[in-house]
N, C-alpha and C positions, 0 to 999 in steps of 0.2 A: 440413523446409524451410519451409513456410509458417507453421508453428504452433508456438510455445511458449507456454504459459499464464501469464497474470499472476496475482499473488498479492496478499495482505493488504488493507489499506487502500487499495491504489492500484486495484483493480477487475480486470477481466478484458480481454484482448486477444487476438484470433487471431495478430496478426502480431508475433511475438516481443517479449517485454517483457524482455529480457535484453540481452545483449551490448551495447557502446559506442564521432571520426574521426580519424585522424592527419591533421590538415589538413582544412579544410572548404572547401566551395564555397558562398559566401554566395547565398542566393537573393533577397536584399533587392533587388538592382539589377533583378532581373526583375519585381517586384512594383509595380504602380501603387498609389497610395494609395486606399484604399476611400473612397467617399463618406460624409459624415456624415448621418444619418438624423434626420428631425425628430420621429421616433417614440420617440426615446430620453428616458428620465427619470431624476432624480437617484437613486441607489442607495439611499442611507440611508431616504428617504421610501418607497420600494416595499417595503422589509422591516418598517417600522415599524407596518404595520396588516395584518390578514389580508385576502386579495382577497374581495370581495363578488360574485364570480361574473363572467362575461364577457357582460355584457347586450349589448354592442355586437355580438357575434358571432352573436346568436341567428338572425339571417336570412341570415348569411353562409354561404359554401360551406365544407364541413368539409374541412380539410387533413389530412394524415397525420401520424402521429407524428414529431417532430423535422423537420416538413416535406417528409417522404418521400411522395409522393402516393398511392403503392399502399397505404400503412399507415394509411389511414382506417378500415379494418376489419381483423379477425384473418386474413381469407382473403388480404389483401394480402401476408402473409408468403411464401405459396407462389409469388405472382406475382414478387416481389422475388428469392427464392431461386432460381427457375427462370432469371429473366433473368440472375444472376448466374453460373449455371452454364453458360448458353449462351455468355455472353462469355468463360468461362474456357476453353471448347473453342477458341474463335478465337485466344485469346491463347498457349494452349499450342502451337498450330500455329504462330503467328508465332515463338515462342521456339525452337522446334525447326528452323525453316527460316531464320532471320535469321543472317547471318555473325556470327562471334564479335566482340564489341565494345561499346561503351558501351550500345548498344541493348539488348543481351541482358539487362542489369542493369535498365533502364528498364522492359522488357517484364516480367521477374519482378516487380518491385515494382508493376506495374499489376495482374498477376495477383493478388498478395498484397492489394492495394487492393480489388480487386474482390470477394475473398471476404470481406475483413475488413468491409467497409461493410455486409454482411448480418450476419455472424456476430457483431461486436461489439455492434452494435444489439439483436441477438436475445438476446444473452448478457445484456444489462441488463434488457430487458423480460421474460424468462422468471422473473426473481426479484423485480421490482419494480413491474410493472403490477398494479393493483387487480383488473383483470378476468380472469378464469380462461380465458376463450377465447383472450385475446391472449397469456397467458402459456403456454398449450398450443400455440399456433400458433407462439410464439417458440422453445419447446422443440424442436419438430419442424423448424424453419429449422437451429439449432444442430446437429441430428444429421445432417440433409442435407449442410450446409457441412462438417461435420467428416468425413463419408464421403469427400466429395470430396477433403479435405486428405489423407486417408490415402491416397487413390489417387494424388495427385500426389506424395507423399513416396516412393513406389515406382515412379515413372514413370521407367524407366531412360533413354529418349530425352530427357526434360526433363533430367535429371540430365547427361548427355553434353553437351548444349549449353552448361551452365554450366562443365563440365570443360574443354572446349575453349577457352573464355576464359582460365580460370585455369592452364592449362597452357602458354600461349603468354607467356613471360617479356616479350617486346617489347611485347605488347599491355597486359598488367598495367602495366607501367612507363608506359604512356602514360595510364593511368586517373588522374583526380584521385583524392585520397586517400580522400574519402567514397564514391564509386563503388567503389573497390577493397575498401573495408571491407564494404560492404553485400553486395558478390558473395561475399566469404569467409564473411559470416555466412549467406547462403543455402545456401552450400556445407556449412558446419557442420550447418546443420539437417537437411540430406539426409543427412549421414553418420552423425549420431546415429540416425537411422532405420535405418541398415544398408545403404543402397543400393549402397555400393561393394562390398558383399559377395558371394560367388557365390549362385546362386539358392536353394540349400537354407537357407544361413544368412540370407539376406535375409527368407525366409518366416519363419524362427524370430523374426528381430528384429520383424517385423510382429506375429507373435503375442504376443511378449513385451510390446510397445506396448499392444496390446489388453487384455492380462491387467492390466497395472499400472494402465491407466486404470480398469478395473472394480473393482481392489482398493483403488484411491484413493477412489472413489466410496464404496465399501462402508465403508472405515475412516472417512471424513469423517462418514458417517451415524452410526456408532457412537460418535464422540466427544462427541456431544451427547444421547445416548440416556438418558432419565431411568431410575432404577433405583426399583422399588417393593418395598416390603418391609412385613411385617404390624406393624400399629400396636403389637401387643404386646412387640415387640422394643425399643421406645424408651420411655424415661420420658414418663409421660403430660404432665408440665408443659412439655415441648418440642414437643409434637404441633402446636401452633399457628403454630410457625414454618415448617412446610412444608405443602405441597398435601395435602389429604387426600381419599381416594378409597374410600369404604365403609369397609372394615376394614384398608385400607392406607394407607400414607404414601408420597408420591412426592417423590423426591429429585432434583432436577434441576440442582444445581450445588453449589458448594462453600460458599456462605453465609459469604464469607471476612470481610464486615464484620459478622456478626452479634455483639452483645456478650456473648451467653451462650457461655463456653467449651466448654460440652458440646454446643451446637448446631453449632459448628464443628467440633468433634471428630467428631461423629455423621456430618455431611455429608462431611467428608473421607474417613472409612472407608468410608461406604457407596457415595457417588458413584465413589471410586477402586478399588472392589474389583474384583479381576481377573474379566474375562469371557473364557472360554475361546474363543469365536468371534472376538472382536475381538483377542485376543492371537494366534491362529493368522492372521488377516488381516494384522496388522502383519508378524508373521514371513514372510508370503508375499510382502508388497509390498517389504520389504527384500531378499530373497533374489532376487526377480525383477529388481529394479533393479540389483542386482549382476551378474546373468547378463547383462543387457542391456549394461551398461557393459563388461564383459570381452568380449562378442560384437563390439562396435563399435571395440575398441582401448585401452580405458583399463583400469588396474589396479584402480580401485574407482570406485564411482557418484560419490564426491566429487570425484574428479579430473575427471570428465566434467562434472559441474554446475558446478565453479569456473572452467572455461576462459573467458577473456574478462572475467572479474570483475577489481575492485581487488586482490583477494588473490590469483588466479591459480592457487592450488593449496591442498590442505589442510594441508600443511606450514607454510605461511604463517599460515593461519588457526588452527591450534593454537598456533603461536609467539605470536600475538597474545593467544589467549585465556590462555595459560600466563603471559605478562607481565602482562596486566591483572589476573588472579586475584592474583599475587604483590604487584602494588602495592595492591590493594584489602584485603588479607588483615588488617592491623591494624585498619583502618576498620570492616571487617565485624564483626570480634570486638567492638569497642566499641559498634557498633549493636545486635548481638546482647544484649550486656550491658544496654545501655538498655532494650531491650525486655523483657528477664528482670525488671529492676528495677520496670518499670511493672506487669509481670503480678503480681509479688509484692505489689505496692502494692494492686493491684485483687482479686487473688485468692490470698492467702497460703497456702491448703491446697494450691495446685497450682502452682506457679511454675516448673516445667521448661518451658523454650521449646521449643514442637514446630511442625512444618511449617504447621499450620494457624493459627498465631498472628500472624506478622509482619505482614500486612495491617492487622489490627485494633489491635494494639498500637502500630505505628509510627504509625497515625492518632491514635490517642489522645495519643502523645507531640506530634505536631504541634499538635493541637488545644489541648493544655495550654500548650505553649511560645507559640505565635503567635495563638491566637484568630482561626482563619480559617474559622469558619463560613460555608459558602458563601451563605447567605441574606443575610449582610452585603454580600456583593458583587454579587449578581444585580441589584438595582435600577440599578446602574451600567453593566451590560452587556446593555442592550437590544439586540436582533438588528439593528435599524436602525442603532444607534450602532456596532455593532461592524463592520458593512458598510461604513459611511462611514469607519471607521477603516482598513480595508483599502484603500479607495478613495484616501484621503490618502497612506498609506504607498507605494503603487503609483505614484502620481502623482509624488510627490518622488523616488523612487528611480530610477524606470524611464519616466516620462513616458507612463504607461498610466492609462487612467481606465475605471471600471466604471459602465455605464449600463444601467438595467432597460428592457427592450424587450417590448412587449405581444405574447404569443403568439398565433398563430391559432388558431381553433376547430379542436380536434382535434390540436393540435401537442404539447400535452403531456398526460401520463396522469392528472393530478390538478389540481384548481384551485389547491391550494397552492403548485405548482411555479412559480418564477419563471425568467425567461429574462435573462440578463445578455449584453450585447454588450462586449467588451473592445477598448478603442480607443486607438491610440497617437496622440500629439499631431501627428506628422507622417506616419505611416505609414497611417494611418486604421484601419478594422476590421480586428481580428487574428483573431478567432473568437467563439465563443459557449459559455457556461456555462449548463448548466440547473441549477437549485438545488432539489433535492428535499429539503427541510431537516426536515419535520415528522414526528411519529409517525402511524402509521396502522395498521389491523389488517393482520397478515401481512406486513408490511414488514420486511425484515432489519434486524437491530439494529445491526450494526457501520457505522462511518462509514467511507466510501471513495468513491474517485474511479474513475470509468468513462470510458474513450476511447469515443466512438460514432463519430467519423470523425477519422483522422490527417491532419495536414497533409503536403502534398507539392506539388513543383512539376509542373504538368500539362505536357503537351506542347505546349500553345498559349502557355505563358509565364504563365498565371494560375497563383496559388497556392491549392491547394484549403484552404480555412480549417478549422481544427481545431474539431472540437465535443465537449464532455466533459458529464459529468454529476457533480455532487457530492452525495453522499447523506450527510445527517446524521439525528439522531434527537432533535429538539429538541420537548418537550413543547408542545401547545397551550396558549396563553394565554386568559383570558376575552376575549370579543369586542372590548371596547373597550380592552383593555391590550395593549401590546407584548410579544413573546415575550421573556423575560428568560433570558439565560444564566448557568450557573454559571461559575466560573473555568476549570474543566476543559473544559466545552463551548466557551468562547472560544478556547482553546488548540487544541482539535480543528478548530475553523473554520479558524483560521490555518494549521494543519497541512495540512488538505485543500485549502485555497486555494493553498498552495504547489505541490502537485501540480498544480492547474489551470493555474497561471501557466507551470509547465514545459511543459505541453502548449500553452498559448497562444502563448508566445515561442519555442518551437523553429521554426526554418526550416531544416529539412532538405530536401534535394532529394527524399527517399524517405521514404515513409510507413512503411517497414518499421523505422525507427530515430527516428520522431517522437517528440518529448516525453518521456513516462515510458517509452517503450520502449528501455530501457537496462539494464545490469547490475543485479541486484537490490541489491548493497551500495552502488550510487550512486544508485538510483532513490528513496530516502527522503531524500537530502540536501537538496534544495530544501524538502521539507516540514518537515523537523526545522528547518533554518534559520529557517523561519517561527515556530517556537516560541520562538526566542530574541528576536525582535522583539516577540512577544506578552507577554513578560516584562520588557520593557525599558519603564520609566516615561515615558521621552521620547515613545515611541510610543503607549503606553496613555493617557497624557495628553491626546492628540489627540482622544481620542473618548469616554472613560469618563466619562459624566454621569449623574447621577441621572435616571431618566426623569420623575419628577414635579417636582423641585426645580431641576434643571439643576445642582447641586452637582457640582464634579469630585471624582473618586475621590482620596482623599489619598495622597501619595506613601508614606506609612508603611505604608498598608494594601498597596500593592504590592509594597514591600520585604519586608514580612513574609510575604506571599503566596509570593514567590520564594524566600526563605531557608526557608519551611516544606518546599519540595520537596527541600532539601537533607538533611531530617532522616531518617536511615536509608537514604539513597540509595546508598550503598556497599553495604548487604546487598541492596537491590533490583537493583544492578548485579551483584553476584556470582550472584543467582538467574539473571539472564540469561546470564552467562558458564557457568553449570552446564547450562541448557537447550541452549546452542550447542555445549558439549562433548559433550553426550549425543548430539545431532544429528550431529556428526562421527564419533563412535565408530559409531553405528548405520549410518552410510553409508559407513564405511571398510573395512577388510580383513575378507573373508568366507572361511569361514564365521566368525560370530562366536565368540569364546572361551567366552562364557557366554551364558545366557538374556538376553532383553532386560530382564526385571525385575531379574536379578541385577546387571547392567551399570548399571541406573538406581540400585540401592541403592549399590554401589560408588561410582560417581561422585557422588551426591548427598552422601555422607558425606565424600569426598575434596575435592571442589570447592565445595560449597555450606557444608557444616558442620552442618546440622542432621539428626538422625537419621532414618534411613528407617523408615517405620511398616509393620510386618509386615502382609502380606495386603492390601496396596495396590499399584497398578500405573498410576502417574500417567501414564506414557508412553502408555497406550490412550486418553488424553483430550487428547493432544499434537496438536491438529489441524493445526499448522503444519508437520509432519512429511510433509504431502502437499504444500502449496503452496511450502513453504520446504525442502524436502528437501536436506541438506547446505548450506544457505545460511542458517540461522537467525541465524548470527553477523551477518547484514548490517545489522541495526538498530543494534548497536553500531559498526560500521564507519562507518556513515553518519553516527552522531552523531558520532563522532569528526571526520571530515571537516567537517560542518556547524560544530562547536565551533571549529575552526581557522579556517575561513572568517568566521565571525562576529568572532572576537578580532582577526583580521589586517585585515579590510576594513571592519567596521560598528560594532565596540565604541565607537570613538570618536565617531562621528557615525553614527547608524542611517538617517540621511536623505541621505548622501552620495551625489549623483547621479553622480559619477565613478566611484565604487566600485559603484554600481548598473548603470551601463552596462558596466563591466567584467565584472560578474557575468553580465550578459545575454550580452555578447560571447564570453566565455571558457567559460561553462557551458551556461546555457539554450537558447542559439540551436542548440547541436549535438545535443540528444536523445541517442540512443545512437550516433551517426554517428562519434564518436570514441573511442579508447581511454579508459576512465574515469580511469585515472592521469594521463594527459595534460591531461584537463580540471582535475583538482585542481592539477597543476603549474602550469597556465595561470592559475589563480586565485591560487594562493598564492606563484607566483614561486620554487618550490623543490619538490623530490621528498621528500614526508614518508617517513619510515621506521617501521617498526612501533612502535619506542620513542615516535615523535612521536605516533602514533594513540592510544597508551596514555596517554601524559602529557596529552593534550588531554581525554580523558575524566574521568581521575582530578583533574585540576585544576578541572573544572566542580564537583566536591564541595566545595571550599574555600568557607568562610563569608565572606560580604561584611561586612567591618568596618565600613562606613558604616550598615549596618542594625543591627549589634550595639551601635555607638555610640548610635543613636537609641533602641533599646529599653532601653538601660541609663540614660537620662536620667530 
């Protein structure tokens, strides 16, 4: 009911990050413009230098994390969670005693918000805070709130209060579209927990949910577990490529970019060697997901997982993947042939293309053709300049500006964290973004977005402003130099800021569907769209200047960089089709007709085209099977939608204010409060077909003839 977990780069949220309003109720009329603060500073300058400590705060009173007073010390998590649990009891009583109507949905959303405001914050702190005591306290808060969520998911009286509303057609028809959708989403969350079943089956559903949670955690741990082998089993001349531990070599990844073919081959065969315990864990996870789906009324787990998405069902997903694979086939064959030629050129003795080869040899082809050494670009992409570039883009497109705001003592968890105020030219303050951008010990390596507090319209007419964290892993620069980003880091920054602006500009009535809390195959659209802006010279030229000379980044360098990404891109996309197809089969009809490894071998050779390597089990390292179970196709679908939006609305003019306002009005403002396909239709003014999605992806692979012409001169 109140909980479905977030996934990937987007972070984690307790209050449904899935589902999406047929018709919305704009909250903007209810919001008074927030006053402008005199403490705001230009964003570019704030990121150009490392902070020198917070000297002015030395004698000030210490505030809590994110300005939450209780969280000035780890013990405050217990205070916060106990207050949330007490408030929860009051709201449950209200929900069960209030006559069915719009207030029922409002109370449910406040209940969700009360729990999420502790759980979402704790979910971030438990992985990101540098102090162990804070992490442990946050972990305990997550467990405590999670236990309450499980209890609420099986509260029959609470379920019946919502059921009374949805069973009354006259009442349902009187609800505005967003309220009706949120009520239906709460009901969906209830029913996938089995609350509508008889007592015996309901207990079985609870047991299965607990088992799936435990198996998911176990499987995730196993996906990153390093493999230790005796040194004597590997040729001595490649030992130095791996971590050495006494008489053993530790292999902790695929070493996909290593120039030595033997290093990549050894890493692939060792790291992907089947582990019996991990294999059993995956099989149990898939089996229990299938049992739960059938118990609550679905024919497969995939049918359950895809309800409410753009695709709607696994049949549409498979049609999308099959059509895309068909359109990619000739291009993929050509890409593999180019890689084989490069391998033959560099290693004539062993020119057969193997699954460990594409990342390295496609990179070599890009480097040879386009001379895109990252160090040539980094001086033009200082962090301060990139942040100013985002500020310029948002200001021109949406009337939104980013300002640096000095956090109070104790408000942030590391002195490198910056706080941004997001301010609209007429509406005032829209929310806050905390930027945790720099590497540090024990910090997770992935770039991601976390919702800390969702936006919602409160009972007093005020709008609860959203708060998010963006986490990147930028290396520290020398003390007197700005942080310099590689082109990939710059693109990741734009991507994650797309998620943040989705959260900032959402103005849903209910936090259950705020911002990125929308279906998985739509959640990546705003972030991927930002990648298109980051690759457009008209945008890049606004900010890319050499940090020492002020020289602008030449247009030819941007064009070469963009075109280099199309080298072997069909093979890369085909690999994603393979992963997504495998995901669908694993979560399709059960019992599976073959072992997961046999299915991997068969699917890899049929869909991807490179041979399966005996005694490997790549699926046991496929961590996305947990967070993206039956929904791994979402990246491809989101990219297709983003491509269509870019070409239809921004290709002619990336700073088109009318298109920007339409994008906010038709997409960003709704969060997950409207069916995702309706959002797509509203933006594109048409209902795209599967063929449209496929064509959008494939057309992105076509070369840019202007670049070709420039390079041929």
